[in-house]
C-alpha positions as CSV (number, residue, x, y, z in Angstrom):
1,M,127.2,68.4,147.7
2,K,127.7,64.7,148.6
3,L,127.8,63.9,144.9
4,I,130.6,66.4,144.3
5,L,132.6,65.1,147.2
6,A,132.2,61.5,146.0
7,W,133.3,62.5,142.5
8,L,136.4,64.2,143.9
9,V,137.4,61.2,145.9
10,L,137.1,59.0,142.8
11,V,139.0,61.4,140.5
12,G,141.9,61.9,142.9
13,P,143.3,58.4,142.6
14,V,142.7,58.3,138.9
15,G,144.7,61.4,138.2
16,S,147.7,60.0,140.1
17,A,147.3,56.7,138.4
18,L,147.8,58.3,135.0
19,A,151.3,59.4,135.9
20,T,154.0,57.3,134.3
21,G,157.7,57.3,134.7
22,A,160.9,56.4,132.9
23,T,164.6,56.4,133.6
24,Y,166.9,58.1,131.1
25,R,170.7,57.8,130.5
26,C,172.2,60.7,128.5
27,A,175.2,60.8,126.2
28,D,176.9,63.3,128.6
29,G,176.6,60.8,131.5
30,T,173.5,62.4,133.1
31,R,171.0,60.0,134.5
32,A,167.5,61.2,135.2
33,R,164.2,59.8,136.4
34,A,161.2,61.4,134.7
35,V,157.6,61.2,136.1
36,F,155.0,62.4,133.6
37,S,151.5,63.6,134.6
38,G,148.6,62.8,132.4
39,P,148.7,64.6,129.0
40,G,146.9,67.9,128.4
41,P,147.3,71.6,128.8
42,A,148.3,71.1,132.5
43,G,150.7,68.3,131.8
44,T,154.1,68.3,133.6
45,V,157.2,66.2,134.0
46,R,159.1,65.9,137.3
47,L,162.8,65.3,136.7
48,T,165.1,63.9,139.4
49,F,168.8,63.8,138.5
50,A,171.1,61.1,139.9
51,G,173.4,62.6,142.5
52,K,171.4,65.8,142.9
53,A,169.0,66.6,145.7
54,G,165.4,67.5,144.9
55,A,163.5,67.4,141.7
56,V,162.5,69.9,139.0
57,A,159.0,70.2,137.7
58,L,158.6,71.5,134.1
59,P,155.3,72.4,132.5
60,Q,154.3,70.9,129.2
61,A,155.1,73.3,126.3
62,P,153.8,73.4,122.7
63,S,155.4,70.8,120.4
64,A,154.8,69.8,116.8
65,D,156.2,66.3,117.5
66,G,156.7,64.4,120.8
67,G,156.2,65.8,124.3
68,R,158.1,69.0,125.2
69,Y,158.5,70.3,128.7
70,A,160.2,73.6,129.4
71,D,160.5,76.5,131.8
72,G,162.9,78.8,129.9
73,T,166.1,77.5,131.5
74,L,165.6,73.8,131.2
75,E,164.0,71.8,128.4
76,F,163.2,68.1,128.2
77,W,161.8,66.9,124.9
78,I,160.7,63.3,124.5
79,K,159.7,61.2,121.5
80,G,159.3,57.4,121.9
81,K,162.2,56.0,123.9
82,T,164.5,59.0,123.3
83,A,164.7,62.5,124.8
84,R,166.7,65.6,124.4
85,L,167.8,67.5,127.6
86,T,168.9,71.1,127.4
87,R,170.4,72.8,130.4
88,A,172.3,76.1,130.4
89,G,172.2,76.1,126.6
90,V,173.9,72.6,126.4
91,T,172.0,69.8,124.8
92,T,172.5,66.1,125.2
93,D,170.6,63.1,123.8
94,C,169.1,60.6,126.2
95,T,167.5,57.1,125.9
96,T,165.4,55.1,128.3
97,R,167.0,52.2,130.1
């Protein structure tokens, strides 16, 4: 039992250390901060939009290229330093700053 608890203590900080973030500016004027969890089947992105309260968490979705995060109403698809944000059926291209 002690071994399991020690392992959980060690793994906790590592999981959060794998999260990375980037700030995006989109063609429609939207500014967003994206914090990505580690990659994998349980990967997520947490988006915070400038001028809006709160954040939105999107689960990772299947993608043939790049990282795709979607919940059915919002999609954030990244590849390199670019991203495509789709909200309410409207898509805008974004780049990191």
